[in-house]
GUPA-379742 format. One record per residue (C-alpha): z, y negated, x negated. Coordinates in nm, 2 decimals. Example, Ala and Ser with C-alpha at 12.3 -4.5 7.8 and 13.67 -1.06 7.14 Angstrom:
REM GUPA-379742
+--------+--------+--------+
!      w !      v !      u !
+--------+--------+--------+
!   0.78 !   0.45 !  -1.23 !
!   0.71 !   0.11 !  -1.37 !
+--------+--------+--------+
//
This chain:
REM GUPA-379742
+--------+--------+--------+
!      w !      v !      u !
+--------+--------+--------+
!   1.36 !   3.90 !  -4.69 !
!   0.96 !   4.07 !  -4.60 !
!   0.97 !   4.29 !  -4.28 !
!   0.96 !   4.63 !  -4.38 !
!   0.63 !   4.83 !  -4.34 !
!   0.52 !   5.18 !  -4.19 !
!   0.45 !   5.50 !  -4.43 !
!   0.10 !   5.49 !  -4.37 !
!   0.06 !   5.13 !  -4.48 !
!   0.27 !   5.20 !  -4.78 !
!   0.07 !   5.46 !  -4.87 !
!  -0.27 !   5.32 !  -4.83 !
!  -0.16 !   5.02 !  -5.05 !
!  -0.03 !   5.28 !  -5.27 !
!  -0.33 !   5.43 !  -5.30 !
!  -0.52 !   5.11 !  -5.38 !
!  -0.28 !   5.00 !  -5.67 !
!  -0.47 !   5.27 !  -5.87 !
!  -0.76 !   5.13 !  -5.81 !
!  -1.06 !   5.05 !  -5.58 !
!  -1.14 !   5.32 !  -5.38 !
!  -1.35 !   5.41 !  -5.10 !
!  -1.25 !   5.53 !  -4.76 !
!  -1.26 !   5.93 !  -4.83 !
!  -1.10 !   5.84 !  -5.09 !
!  -0.80 !   5.61 !  -4.98 !
!  -0.75 !   5.93 !  -4.71 !
!  -0.75 !   6.19 !  -5.01 !
!  -0.50 !   5.99 !  -5.20 !
!  -0.26 !   5.92 !  -4.87 !
!  -0.23 !   6.29 !  -4.84 !
!  -0.17 !   6.33 !  -5.21 !
!   0.10 !   6.07 !  -5.18 !
!   0.27 !   6.22 !  -4.90 !
!   0.25 !   6.59 !  -5.02 !
!   0.03 !   6.71 !  -4.70 !
!   0.28 !   6.51 !  -4.45 !
!   0.00 !   6.28 !  -4.36 !
!  -0.35 !   6.29 !  -4.33 !
!  -0.54 !   5.97 !  -4.20 !
!  -0.82 !   5.99 !  -3.97 !
!  -1.11 !   5.77 !  -4.04 !
!  -1.07 !   5.55 !  -3.72 !
!  -0.68 !   5.52 !  -3.82 !
!  -0.78 !   5.42 !  -4.18 !
!  -1.02 !   5.14 !  -4.12 !
!  -0.82 !   5.00 !  -3.83 !
!  -0.55 !   4.94 !  -4.11 !
!  -0.76 !   4.83 !  -4.34 !
!  -0.92 !   4.55 !  -4.13 !
!  -0.57 !   4.46 !  -4.07 !
!  -0.43 !   4.49 !  -4.40 !
!  -0.80 !   4.27 !  -4.48 !
!  -0.68 !   3.98 !  -4.23 !
!  -0.34 !   3.99 !  -4.39 !
!  -0.51 !   3.91 !  -4.70 !
!  -0.35 !   4.25 !  -4.88 !
!  -0.68 !   4.44 !  -4.95 !
!  -1.02 !   4.30 !  -4.98 !
!  -1.40 !   4.48 !  -5.02 !
!  -1.45 !   4.55 !  -5.37 !
!  -1.80 !   4.61 !  -5.37 !
!  -2.06 !   4.84 !  -5.15 !
!  -2.29 !   5.15 !  -5.26 !
!  -2.54 !   5.41 !  -5.08 !
!  -2.45 !   5.72 !  -5.12 !
!  -2.70 !   6.02 !  -4.97 !
!  -2.81 !   5.73 !  -4.75 !
!  -2.50 !   5.61 !  -4.62 !
!  -2.30 !   5.30 !  -4.70 !
!  -1.97 !   5.35 !  -4.90 !
!  -1.75 !   5.05 !  -4.90 !
!  -1.48 !   5.05 !  -5.17 !
!  -1.13 !   4.82 !  -5.10 !
!  -0.90 !   4.69 !  -5.36 !
!  -0.54 !   4.55 !  -5.36 !
!  -0.48 !   4.18 !  -5.40 !
!  -0.20 !   4.05 !  -5.57 !
!  -0.06 !   3.94 !  -5.22 !
!  -0.10 !   4.31 !  -5.18 !
!   0.04 !   4.40 !  -5.47 !
!   0.37 !   4.17 !  -5.41 !
!   0.39 !   4.31 !  -5.05 !
!   0.37 !   4.69 !  -5.20 !
!   0.64 !   4.59 !  -5.45 !
!   0.88 !   4.47 !  -5.21 !
!   0.88 !   4.77 !  -5.01 !
!   0.91 !   5.03 !  -5.29 !
!   1.21 !   4.79 !  -5.43 !
!   1.36 !   4.80 !  -5.05 !
!   1.28 !   5.16 !  -5.05 !
!   1.47 !   5.25 !  -5.38 !
!   1.80 !   5.07 !  -5.29 !
!   1.82 !   5.29 !  -4.96 !
!   1.75 !   5.56 !  -5.15 !
!   2.04 !   5.48 !  -5.41 !
!   2.25 !   5.41 !  -5.19 !
!   2.17 !   5.69 !  -4.96 !
!   2.22 !   5.94 !  -5.29 !
!   2.56 !   5.77 !  -5.38 !
!   2.70 !   5.83 !  -5.03 !
!   2.58 !   6.18 !  -5.05 !
!   2.72 !   6.24 !  -5.40 !
!   3.06 !   6.09 !  -5.27 !
!   3.07 !   6.31 !  -4.97 !
!   3.03 !   6.64 !  -5.24 !
!   3.28 !   6.57 !  -5.43 !
!   3.61 !   6.72 !  -5.38 !
!   3.84 !   6.59 !  -5.16 !
!   4.21 !   6.70 !  -5.17 !
!   4.30 !   6.94 !  -4.91 !
!   4.60 !   6.89 !  -4.67 !
!   4.80 !   7.17 !  -4.66 !
!   4.89 !   7.37 !  -4.39 !
!   5.20 !   7.51 !  -4.21 !
+--------+--------+--------+
//
């Protein structure tokens, strides 16, 4: 079984599952995916992208120059998609178990008679 991944990594991979993005695009997508709970700083993002690239989960897709600045796009690899799918499945199983237990907790329980 694969080791679970941290939420920022999960969200970066999720952002890239939609197609190649440049750094600011990833930051914007992660913020949207987390409903504003997580805003990555550039240094954090690029360190994560370097780590994910070393692990073979993302690759640089292409580069372009915009307003005199280099913009590098990243894309998810098949290995990255597999890691993301495994983590999404693990989280879904955990959420289903938590939901089932919460439903059981709120079911009517017989009350003991008090004397």
